[in-house]
C-alpha positions as CSV (number, residue, x, y, z in Angstrom):
1,M,15.8,-11.8,-28.1
2,K,16.8,-12.8,-24.5
3,K,13.9,-10.9,-23.1
4,L,11.5,-12.7,-25.4
5,I,12.9,-16.1,-24.4
6,F,12.6,-15.1,-20.7
7,I,9.0,-14.0,-21.2
8,I,8.1,-17.2,-22.9
9,I,9.7,-19.4,-20.3
10,F,8.2,-17.3,-17.5
11,F,4.7,-17.4,-19.0
12,S,4.8,-21.2,-19.6
13,F,6.0,-21.8,-16.0
14,F,3.4,-19.5,-14.6
15,V,0.5,-21.0,-16.6
16,T,1.5,-24.6,-15.8
17,N,1.9,-24.0,-12.1
18,A,-1.1,-21.8,-11.8
19,F,-3.5,-24.4,-13.2
20,S,-1.9,-27.5,-11.7
21,Q,-1.1,-26.3,-8.2
22,N,-4.6,-25.0,-7.6
23,N,-6.1,-28.4,-7.7
24,P,-4.1,-30.9,-5.7
25,K,-7.4,-32.7,-4.8
26,L,-7.7,-33.8,-8.4
27,I,-4.4,-35.5,-8.3
28,Q,-5.1,-37.2,-5.0
29,H,-8.4,-38.4,-6.4
30,V,-6.6,-40.0,-9.3
31,L,-3.9,-41.5,-7.1
32,S,-6.5,-43.0,-4.8
33,K,-8.0,-45.0,-7.7
34,H,-4.7,-46.7,-8.6
35,E,-5.9,-47.4,-12.2
36,I,-2.8,-47.6,-14.2
37,G,-3.0,-45.9,-17.7
38,K,-6.5,-44.5,-17.2
39,T,-6.9,-40.9,-18.1
40,F,-9.3,-38.9,-15.9
41,S,-10.7,-35.7,-17.4
42,F,-12.0,-32.7,-15.5
43,D,-13.8,-29.7,-17.0
44,L,-12.7,-26.6,-15.0
45,S,-14.1,-24.1,-17.4
46,N,-15.9,-21.1,-16.1
47,T,-17.2,-17.8,-17.5
48,S,-14.4,-15.6,-15.9
49,D,-11.4,-17.7,-17.0
50,G,-12.8,-19.3,-20.1
51,Y,-12.0,-22.8,-21.4
52,L,-9.9,-25.2,-19.2
53,K,-9.9,-29.0,-19.4
54,V,-7.5,-31.1,-17.3
55,F,-6.4,-34.6,-18.1
56,I,-4.6,-36.6,-15.3
57,T,-3.2,-40.1,-15.9
58,Y,-1.7,-42.4,-13.3
59,L,1.2,-44.2,-15.0
60,G,2.1,-46.6,-12.2
61,T,5.2,-46.9,-10.0
62,V,8.9,-47.0,-10.6
63,S,11.7,-48.2,-8.3
64,T,15.1,-46.6,-8.0
65,L,18.4,-48.3,-7.5
66,A,18.1,-47.4,-3.8
67,N,14.8,-49.4,-3.6
68,K,12.6,-46.3,-3.3
69,E,9.3,-46.4,-5.1
70,Y,7.5,-43.4,-6.7
71,N,4.1,-43.0,-8.3
72,I,4.1,-41.2,-11.6
73,V,1.2,-39.0,-12.6
74,T,0.9,-36.8,-15.7
75,W,-1.1,-33.6,-15.8
76,G,-2.2,-32.1,-19.0
77,N,-4.1,-28.8,-19.6
78,V,-6.0,-27.6,-22.6
79,W,-7.0,-24.0,-22.1
80,G,-7.9,-20.7,-23.6
81,P,-9.8,-19.7,-26.8
82,N,-7.1,-21.2,-29.0
83,R,-6.9,-24.4,-27.1
84,H,-3.3,-24.1,-25.9
85,S,-1.9,-27.1,-24.1
86,D,0.8,-27.9,-21.6
87,G,1.7,-30.6,-19.2
88,V,3.6,-31.7,-16.1
89,V,5.0,-35.0,-14.9
90,Y,4.7,-35.5,-11.1
91,L,6.4,-38.0,-8.8
92,F,4.9,-38.9,-5.5
93,N,6.3,-41.2,-2.8
94,T,4.4,-44.3,-1.7
95,N,2.4,-42.1,0.8
96,D,1.2,-40.0,-2.2
97,K,3.2,-37.0,-1.0
98,Y,4.5,-34.7,-3.7
């Protein structure tokens, strides 16, 4: 049972990072628009990897108690023949650095 849980966690981590980290330009494109609440969609499907759609939304900024500001971006994937989905929440500083 522990092996199964480990495999599921590893697989979900691998898939999330594999898709999201390969396209930092997409996130930078969305951050440059500064359109709060608008979802940008990108079709990254191809014949070798199959179906992959990415949805990125800029949620705005938040301030901490230490007066630091962060931009919040969500990244969602819909992928594979069964249309699996996963997502990530990213925080960027005011210079749009991860």
